[in-house]
C-alpha positions in Angstrom: 21.0 2.6 22.5 22.1 4.9 25.3 21.4 8.5 25.9 24.1 11.1 26.4 22.6 12.8 29.5 24.7 15.8 30.6 23.7 18.7 32.7 24.6 21.2 30.1 22.1 19.7 27.7 19.2 20.6 30.0 17.3 23.8 29.2 16.4 24.0 32.9 17.8 22.2 35.9 14.3 21.0 36.9 13.7 19.5 33.4 17.0 17.7 33.6 16.2 16.2 37.0 12.8 15.0 35.9 14.2 13.6 32.7 17.0 11.8 34.5 14.4 10.4 37.0 12.3 9.2 34.1 15.2 7.3 32.6 16.2 5.7 35.9 12.7 4.7 37.0 11.6 3.3 33.6 14.9 1.7 32.4 14.2 3.6 29.2 17.0 2.9 26.7 15.2 4.1 23.6 12.5 6.6 24.8 11.8 9.3 22.3 12.8 12.5 24.1 13.5 15.7 22.3 16.5 17.9 23.0 14.4 20.8 24.2 13.3 18.6 27.1 16.8 18.4 28.4 18.1 15.2 26.8 19.5 14.3 23.4 17.3 12.4 21.1 18.5 9.0 19.9 19.5 9.7 16.4 18.1 7.8 13.5 21.2 8.6 11.6 23.7 6.2 13.2 27.1 5.6 11.7 30.2 3.4 12.0 30.4 0.8 14.7 27.0 1.9 16.2 25.3 1.2 12.8 27.1 -2.1 12.4 26.1 -3.3 15.9 22.5 -2.1 15.5 22.3 -3.8 12.1 23.5 -7.1 13.5 20.9 -7.0 16.2 18.2 -6.1 13.6 19.3 -9.1 11.6 18.6 -11.4 14.5 15.2 -9.9 15.4 13.6 -8.6 12.2 14.5 -11.1 9.6 14.2 -14.4 11.5 10.8 -15.2 10.1 11.4 -14.4 6.4 14.9 -15.8 6.7 13.7 -19.3 7.6 11.1 -19.5 4.7 13.5 -21.3 2.4 13.1 -24.4 4.6 9.6 -25.0 3.2 8.7 -22.6 0.4 10.1 -24.4 -2.6 9.0 -27.7 -1.1 5.4 -26.5 -1.0 5.5 -25.2 -4.5 6.5 -28.6 -6.0 5.5 -31.2 -3.4 2.8 -29.7 -1.3 -0.9 -30.4 -1.5 -1.2 -28.2 -4.5 2.4 -28.8 -5.7 3.2 -28.6 -9.4 5.5 -30.8 -11.5 9.2 -29.7 -11.3 9.6 -29.1 -15.0 12.1 -26.6 -16.4 9.3 -24.1 -17.2 7.6 -24.5 -13.8 10.9 -24.2 -11.9 11.9 -21.0 -13.7 8.4 -19.6 -13.4 8.2 -20.2 -9.6 11.6 -18.8 -9.0 10.7 -15.7 -11.1 7.6 -15.2 -9.0 9.5 -15.6 -5.7 12.2 -13.1 -7.0 9.7 -10.4 -7.9 7.6 -11.0 -4.8 10.7 -10.3 -2.7 11.5 -7.3 -4.8 8.1 -5.7 -5.1 6.6 -6.6 -1.7 9.6 -6.3 0.6 12.1 -4.1 -1.2 9.8 -1.6 -2.9 6.5 -1.7 -0.8 7.7 -2.1 2.7 11.3 -0.8 2.7 10.7 1.9 0.1 7.3 3.3 1.2 5.5 1.7 4.1 8.5 2.4 6.5 7.8 6.1 5.8 4.4 5.8 7.5 5.9 5.8 11.0 4.0 7.0 14.1 6.7 9.1 15.9 9.2 6.4 14.9 7.1 3.4 15.7 5.7 1.0 13.1 3.2 -1.8 12.8 -0.4 -2.0 11.9 -1.7 -0.7 15.3 0.7 2.2 15.2 -0.5 2.9 11.6 -4.2 2.8 12.7 -3.4 5.2 15.6 -1.7 7.5 13.0 -4.8 7.8 10.9 -7.4 7.8 13.6 -7.2 11.4 14.8 -6.8 12.8 11.3 -9.9 11.4 9.5 -13.0 13.3 10.3 -14.7 14.1 7.0 -13.7 11.0 5.0 -16.4 9.4 3.0 -15.5 6.0 4.4 -16.7 6.0 8.0 -13.8 6.3 10.4 -14.8 3.2 12.4 -14.4 1.0 9.2 -10.8 2.1 8.8 -10.1 1.7 12.5 -11.9 -1.7 12.5 -9.7 -2.8 9.6 -6.6 -1.9 11.5 -7.7 -3.7 14.6 -8.6 -6.8 12.7 -5.2 -6.8 11.0 -3.6 -6.6 14.4 -5.7 -9.5 15.6 -4.7 -11.6 12.6 -1.1 -11.4 13.8 -2.0 -13.5 16.8 -2.8 -16.3 14.4 0.6 -15.7 12.7 2.2 -15.8 16.1 0.8 -19.3 16.6 1.5 -20.8 13.1 5.0 -19.3 12.6 6.7 -21.2 15.5 4.8 -24.4 14.6 5.7 -24.5 10.9 9.3 -23.1 11.4 10.5 -25.4 14.1 8.7 -28.4 12.6 10.2 -27.8 9.1 13.7 -27.6 10.7 13.3 -30.8 12.8 12.0 -32.7 9.8 15.5 -32.5 8.5 16.4 -35.5 10.7 14.6 -37.9 8.3 17.2 -37.0 5.7 19.9 -38.2 8.2 18.1 -41.5 8.7 14.5 -42.6 8.3 14.7 -44.2 11.7 14.4 -40.8 13.3 11.1 -39.9 11.6 8.8 -41.1 14.4 10.6 -38.7 16.8 9.9 -35.5 14.7 6.6 -34.6 16.4 7.7 -35.3 20.0 11.0 -33.4 19.4 9.1 -30.4 17.9 6.7 -30.3 20.9 9.6 -30.4 23.4 11.4 -27.6 21.7 8.3 -25.4 21.5 7.3 -26.2 25.1 10.8 -25.2 26.2 10.7 -22.0 24.2 7.4 -20.9 25.7 8.3 -22.0 29.3 11.5 -19.9 29.1 9.6 -16.7 28.0 9.1 -15.5 31.6 12.9 -15.5 32.1 13.4 -13.3 29.1 16.0 -13.4 26.4 18.4 -10.6 27.5 21.3 -12.9 28.1 21.0 -15.0 24.9 19.5 -12.3 22.8 22.9 -10.9 22.0 23.7 -14.2 20.2 20.7 -13.9 17.8 22.4 -11.5 15.4 25.6 -13.6 14.9 23.7 -16.8 14.6 21.4 -15.4 12.0 24.4 -13.9 10.2 25.8 -17.5 10.1 22.5 -18.8 8.9 22.2 -16.3 6.0 25.9 -17.1 5.1 25.1 -20.8 5.0 22.0 -20.1 2.9 24.1 -18.2 0.4 26.9 -20.8 0.3 24.4 -23.7 -0.3 22.7 -21.7 -3.1 26.0 -20.7 -4.9 27.2 -24.3 -4.9 24.1 -25.4 -6.8 24.0 -22.4 -9.1 27.5 -23.1 -10.3 26.3 -26.6 -11.4 23.4 -25.1 -13.3 23.8 -21.4 -14.1 20.9 -21.3 -16.5 18.6 -21.0 -13.5 19.6 -17.3 -13.3 17.4 -16.6 -16.2 14.5 -16.7 -13.8 15.2 -13.0 -12.8 13.3 -12.1 -16.0 9.6 -11.5 -15.1 8.2 -13.1 -18.3 9.0 -16.6 -16.8 6.6 -15.9 -14.0 4.0 -14.5 -16.3 4.3 -17.5 -18.7 4.0 -19.8 -15.7 0.7 -18.2 -14.7 -0.7 -18.2 -18.2 0.2 -21.8 -19.0 -0.9 -23.3 -15.7 -4.0 -21.1 -15.2 -5.9 -22.1 -12.1 -3.2 -24.5 -10.9 -0.6 -21.8 -11.3 -2.8 -19.3 -9.4 -3.2 -21.7 -6.5 0.6 -22.3 -6.4 0.8 -18.5 -5.6 -0.3 -19.4 -2.1 3.0 -21.4 -1.7 5.1 -18.7 -3.4 3.7 -16.2 -0.9 5.5 -18.2 1.9 8.7 -16.6 0.7 7.5 -13.1 1.9 5.8 -14.1 5.2 7.6 -12.0 7.8 7.6 -8.8 5.8 5.1 -7.3 8.2 7.6 -7.8 11.0 10.0 -5.4 9.2 7.5 -2.6 9.6 6.5 -3.6 13.2 10.1 -3.7 14.4 11.0 -0.3 12.9 10.7 1.5 16.2 13.4 -0.6 17.8 16.1 -0.2 15.1 15.1 2.6 12.8 14.8 2.5 9.0 18.5 2.6 8.0 19.8 -0.5 9.8 16.8 -2.5 8.5 17.3 -1.3 5.0 21.1 -1.9 5.2 20.7 -5.5 6.5 18.1 -6.4 3.9 19.9 -5.3 0.8 23.4 -6.4 2.0 22.7 -9.7 3.8 19.1 -11.0 3.9 17.9 -10.4 0.3 21.1 -11.7 -1.5 21.2 -14.8 0.7 17.6 -15.6 0.2 17.7 -15.1 -3.6 20.9 -17.3 -3.8 19.3 -20.0 -1.8 16.0 -20.1 -3.7 17.8 -20.1 -7.0 20.1 -22.8 -5.6 17.1 -25.0 -4.8 15.8 -24.3 -8.3 19.1 -25.3 -9.9 18.9 -28.5 -7.9 15.4 -29.3 -9.1 16.4 -28.6 -12.7 19.0 -31.3 -12.4 17.3 -33.7 -9.9 13.5 -33.0 -10.0 12.9 -36.1 -7.8 14.2 -34.1 -4.9 11.1 -31.9 -4.8 9.9 -33.5 -1.5 12.8 -31.7 0.3 15.0 -29.5 -1.9 16.5 -27.5 1.0 18.1 -30.4 2.8 18.9 -32.1 -0.6 21.4 -29.2 -1.2 23.3 -30.1 2.0 26.2 -32.6 1.8 25.7 -35.8 3.8 28.6 -34.9 6.2 26.9 -31.5 7.1 23.3 -32.8 7.6 23.5 -33.0 11.4 25.0 -29.6 12.0 22.6 -28.1 9.4 19.6 -29.5 11.2 20.9 -28.1 14.5 21.6 -24.7 12.9 18.1 -24.6 11.2 16.4 -25.5 14.5 18.2 -22.7 16.3 17.4 -20.3 13.5 13.7 -21.2 13.6 13.7 -20.8 17.4 15.1 -17.3 17.0 12.4 -16.6 14.3 9.7 -17.9 16.7 11.1 -15.8 19.6 10.7 -12.6 17.5 7.1 -13.5 16.7 6.2 -14.3 20.3 7.8 -11.1 21.5 5.8 -9.3 18.8 2.6 -10.7 20.2 3.5 -9.4 23.7 4.2 -6.0 22.3 1.0 -6.0 20.3 -0.9 -6.9 23.5 0.7 -4.0 25.4 -0.3 -1.6 22.7 -3.9 -2.9 22.7 -4.2 -2.5 26.5 -2.9 1.0 26.4 -5.2 2.0 23.5 -8.2 0.5 25.5 -8.9 -2.5 23.3 -7.9 -5.2 25.9 -8.4 -5.4 29.7 -5.4 -4.7 31.9 -3.0 -7.6 32.1 0.1 -8.1 34.1 3.1 -7.1 32.0 6.5 -8.3 33.3 9.7 -6.7 32.1 12.3 -9.4 31.5 15.3 -7.0 31.0 16.6 -4.1 33.0 18.0 -2.4 29.9 15.5 -3.0 27.1 11.9 -1.8 27.5 10.9 -3.9 24.5 11.5 -7.2 26.3 8.3 -8.0 28.1 6.3 -11.0 29.1 2.5 -11.3 29.2 1.5 -14.6 30.8 -2.0 -15.2 29.4 -0.9 -14.5 25.9 2.2 -16.8 26.3 0.1 -19.8 27.5 -2.5 -19.3 24.8 0.2 -19.2 22.1 1.8 -22.3 23.6 -1.3 -24.4 23.7 -2.4 -23.4 20.2 1.1 -23.8 18.7 1.5 -27.3 20.1 -2.1 -28.1 19.1 -1.3 -27.1 15.5 1.7 -29.4 15.5 -0.4 -32.3 16.8 -3.3 -31.5 14.5 -1.4 -31.0 11.2 1.5 -33.4 11.8 3.8 -32.0 9.1 5.1 -28.6 7.9 3.5 -29.3 4.5 0.1 -29.6 6.1 0.7 -26.5 8.2 1.6 -24.5 5.1 -2.0 -24.7 4.1 -2.9 -22.7 7.2 -0.1 -20.2 6.7 -0.3 -17.1 4.6 -3.9 -16.0 5.0 -3.3 -13.9 8.0 -0.2 -12.2 6.6 -1.7 -11.6 3.1 -4.8 -10.1 4.7 -2.7 -7.9 6.9 -0.7 -6.7 3.9 -3.9 -5.7 2.1 -5.1 -3.7 5.1 -1.7 -2.1 5.5 -1.8 -1.0 1.8 -5.3 0.5 2.4 -4.3 2.4 5.5 -1.1 3.6 3.7 -3.3 5.2 1.0 -5.3 7.0 3.6 -2.1 8.3 5.4 -0.5 9.3 2.1 -3.5 11.2 0.8 -5.0 12.6 4.0 -2.0 13.1 6.3 0.9 13.7 4.0 -1.2 15.6 1.4 -0.2 13.5 -1.5 -2.1 14.0 -4.7 -4.9 11.4 -4.8 -3.9 10.2 -8.3 -0.3 9.7 -7.2 -1.2 7.9 -4.0 -3.9 5.9 -5.9 -1.5 4.8 -8.6 1.1 3.6 -6.1 -1.4 1.7 -3.9 -3.0 0.2 -7.1 0.4 -1.3 -7.9 0.6 -2.7 -4.4 -2.9 -4.1 -4.7 -2.1 -5.7 -8.0 0.6 -7.7 -6.2 -1.2 -8.3 -2.9 -4.7 -9.3 -4.2 -3.6 -12.4 -6.2 -1.6 -13.7 -3.2 -4.5 -13.1 -0.9 -6.9 -14.9 -3.4 -4.5 -17.8 -3.7 -4.3 -18.1 0.1 -8.0 -17.9 0.5 -8.4 -20.9 -1.8 -6.9 -22.9 1.0 -9.7 -21.9 3.4 -11.0 -25.5 3.9 -7.5 -27.0 4.2 -6.4 -25.2 7.3 -6.4 -21.5 6.3 -9.6 -21.1 8.4 -7.6 -21.3 11.6 -5.9 -18.0 11.3 -9.1 -16.3 10.4 -10.9 -17.8 13.4 -8.1 -16.7 15.7 -8.2 -13.2 14.2 -12.0 -13.1 14.5 -11.8 -14.3 18.1 -9.4 -11.6 19.2 -11.3 -9.0 17.2 -14.5 -9.8 19.0 -12.7 -9.5 22.4 -11.2 -6.1 21.5 -14.3 -4.5 20.1 -16.4 -5.9 23.0 -14.1 -4.6 25.6 -13.8 -1.2 23.9 -17.6 -0.8 23.5 -18.2 -2.1 27.0 -15.9 0.4 28.6 -17.5 3.2 26.6 -21.0 2.1 27.8 -19.8 2.1 31.4 -18.1 5.5 30.9 -21.4 7.0 29.7 -23.2 5.4 32.7 -20.7 6.9 35.1 -21.1 10.4 33.5 -24.8 10.2 34.0 -24.5 9.2 37.7 -21.9 11.7 38.9 -21.8 15.6 38.7 -19.3 17.6 36.7 -16.5 19.4 38.5 -18.0 22.8 38.3 -21.3 21.5 39.8 -19.3 19.7 42.5 -17.5 22.9 43.5 -20.9 24.7 43.8 -22.1 21.8 46.0 -19.1 22.2 48.3 -19.7 26.0 48.6 -23.3 25.5 49.4 -22.8 22.7 51.9 -19.2 22.4 52.9 -18.2 19.0 54.4 -15.8 18.4 57.3 -12.2 18.6 56.1 -9.4 16.4 57.4 -5.7 16.8 56.8 -4.2 14.6 54.1 -3.9 14.0 50.4 -6.6 11.9 48.6 -6.1 10.9 45.0 -9.1 9.8 43.0 -8.6 8.1 39.6 -11.1 9.4 37.1 -12.2 8.4 33.6 -12.6 12.1 32.5 -10.9 15.2 33.8 -14.2 17.1 34.2 -16.3 14.4 35.9 -16.2 13.7 39.6 -15.3 10.1 40.3 -18.1 7.9 41.8 -15.7 6.8 44.5 -15.5 10.4 45.8 -19.2 10.9 45.8 -19.8 7.6 47.7 -17.1 8.4 50.2 -18.5 11.9 50.8 -22.1 10.5 51.1 -21.3 7.8 53.6 -18.3 9.2 55.6 -19.3 12.9 55.4 -15.7 14.0 55.1 -13.3 15.4 52.5 -9.5 15.6 52.6 -7.8 18.9 52.7 -6.0 18.1 49.4 -8.0 16.3 46.8 -6.4 15.3 43.5 -8.4 14.1 40.5 -6.1 12.0 38.4 -7.0 11.3 34.8 -4.5 9.0 32.9 -4.9 9.3 29.1 -3.4 7.2 26.3 -2.7 9.3 23.3 -2.5 8.2 19.7 1.3 8.4 19.6 3.9 6.0 20.9 5.4 8.3 23.5 4.6 11.7 24.9 7.6 14.0 25.7 8.3 14.6 29.3 7.1 18.3 29.7 4.0 17.5 27.8 3.1 14.5 30.0 1.5 16.3 32.9 -1.2 19.0 32.9 -2.2 20.5 36.2 -5.3 22.6 36.9 -5.7 24.0 40.4 -9.4 24.4 41.1 -9.2 26.1 44.4 -10.5 25.0 47.9 -7.8 22.2 48.0 -9.0 20.6 44.7 -6.6 19.9 41.9 -6.9 18.1 38.6 -4.0 16.3 37.0 -4.1 14.9 33.5 -1.3 12.4 32.7 -0.6 11.9 29.0 1.0 8.7 27.9 1.7 7.1 24.6 0.5 3.6 23.6 4.1 2.2 24.0 4.5 3.5 27.5 3.3 2.2 30.9 2.0 4.8 33.3 3.3 4.4 36.9 2.1 6.4 39.8 5.6 7.1 41.1 6.6 8.7 37.9 3.4 10.8 37.7 3.9 12.1 41.2 7.5 13.0 40.4 6.6 14.9 37.2 3.7 16.6 39.0 6.1 18.1 41.5 7.7 20.1 38.7 4.3 21.5 38.0 3.9 22.8 41.5 1.8 20.0 43.0 3.6 18.7 46.0 2.4 15.1 46.2 3.9 12.6 48.6 3.4 9.0 47.5 4.1 7.7 51.0 1.4 9.9 52.6 -1.4 9.9 49.9 -4.5 7.8 50.1 -5.8 6.4 46.8 -9.5 6.0 46.3 -10.5 3.6 43.6 -13.9 2.6 42.4 -14.6 -1.2 42.6 -17.2 -1.7 39.9 -19.8 -4.4 40.5 -21.2 -5.1 37.0 -24.5 -6.7 36.1 -26.6 -7.0 32.9 -29.8 -5.1 32.8 -33.1 -6.1 31.2 -32.3 -4.3 28.0 -28.5 -4.3 27.6 -26.9 -2.0 25.0 -24.8 -4.9 23.7 -26.2 -8.3 22.9 -26.6 -10.3 26.0 -23.9 -12.8 25.0 -21.4 -10.0 24.4 -22.3 -8.5 27.7 -21.5 -11.8 29.3 -18.2 -11.8 27.5 -17.4 -8.3 28.8 -18.3 -9.3 32.4 -15.9 -12.3 32.1 -13.1 -10.0 30.8 -13.7 -7.4 33.5 -13.6 -10.1 36.3 -10.3 -11.3 35.0 -8.7 -7.9 34.4 -5.8 -6.8 36.5 -6.9 -4.3 39.1 -5.9 -0.6 38.7 -3.8 -0.5 41.8 -1.4 -3.2 40.6 -1.4 -2.0 37.0 -0.4 1.6 37.9 2.0 0.4 40.7 0.0 2.0 43.5 1.1 1.0 47.0 -1.5 -1.6 48.0 -1.6 -0.6 51.6 -2.7 2.9 50.7 -5.6 1.9 48.5 -9.2 2.4 49.6 -11.8 0.7 47.3 -15.3 2.0 47.1 -18.0 -0.2 45.5 -19.9 1.1 42.5 -22.8 -0.9 41.0 -23.4 -0.5 37.3 -25.6 -2.1 34.7 -24.6 -2.8 31.1 
């Protein structure tokens, strides 16, 4: 998406210049900038060729995960560890449950309502958590519980990011055994090679091949529909499964076994959360259009086609998807399925990178090096530690579970738990932020809970068969996030107790003025009204102060992006002192060059080539009575030692940085 930047659109020439600089320095192709700031806002109401192109890209990114679910969903329902006999009643019942799950969860819940809960155009559970956080003050439920739920849901998505590539690629490669049983021993090695190659290529980005994702997935959905139609023609009575009483009868007749099979049925809707998370990249309309015109019809036709096959040949329950494929098309079908699952995996991996960036900006993870892999798309990023962790765990899952059927037992818990939490947070947003009547919001979310809870319960029944993995991964990342957040708050309180406030510091200078030298000194500070420890130490030991002293406080707001003219606040304190507060959204990356450029429009003439940057180098230790448990304090120290330094993170010229040691106890 490109901006139409013309000089006549600027309300002031200075605003136009700053806005243009912002676009150039940040390669921002979809930044949210309002017209009053001198640039046209990217419209959510796209039409014609633009809508078609955007919808095609959305098809390749948003629906890859849910689009590859037919590879294993029906197989797990009738041949998995808890599979049920492929009788006529069971086949129609399972199909009915899949149909209504796609209708109620994806079409109604997510596309109809959850997409409305956007945070300045951005979606996803972290954006939703940030949306409710500043608004809930007097709620009966403590705020930290709601925020904690949102953070935990985000952490669960890391587990999903590990399991999705493993089960998707493995299920596709397993198709070779339908070509010839002689290839079966090569399934695991081939899967590992594909996954290793996928993760190794992440650093190079997908800008060049990403444009092919949409057409390939369009071909994939077309093949899904064609395979399904061919089978439905042979057995049209399968269409009766659209009536909900077949699903209800299935659950009543099979009782506990039918309830457990819901865990396999749920595989058909895994990937629905990605629809909400990717909303900020494409907008609501292209996603809704692609779902109802392409993805939903193709998925339904394919599932019903597999059901029609099982009604005629129930012995094919061990692999109904590939059983629909003619012998002559098996090899190209395996290749197409493998490519489709790689695309689905790529979307999940990229989502993990984006989630990490949001968590860093919101203060829940230590600073990590974020590499942009595209000059034209800000969303294409690479985070090394996350990539290698995903790679090792994904390959480990393939080696540990050995088959897609075994992996299916571990799949679903993370997504179903995230859906429950999303429903909970949606109720809070609807009732507290939008002002909906509590009864209206309660009835709607109750309907969602009625659908979500049975699926969650069915997936939890697999806890000892692999489902524990996603919960352990989610718990691990949750522990890291809350430990880092709490540790930084403890250090912030310590720093505030050790250093004076700005008004006290000004009185100190008036009472005992130090020697002043020419130059600009920039001090990064945690709070706009607290003097940085680096300045106090420099003043104490060097007995000098620069003629121009800038206190720079970089804040992350609870919105995705902050408009340009609201980004910088300047307060001139007199006597050469100045306080700059830089406001950034959690989808943005603060860079010192941009901050300086924006500050000049506010009357602060900073020269990045001449300024000296004073940063506090914290030497941390654990006191006799740490605020956090000792083992958590040790974890925090480990994270702090491995965090990216502030100079590199904010793109400060390294030869202009002066670090001042500060010793603190947890």
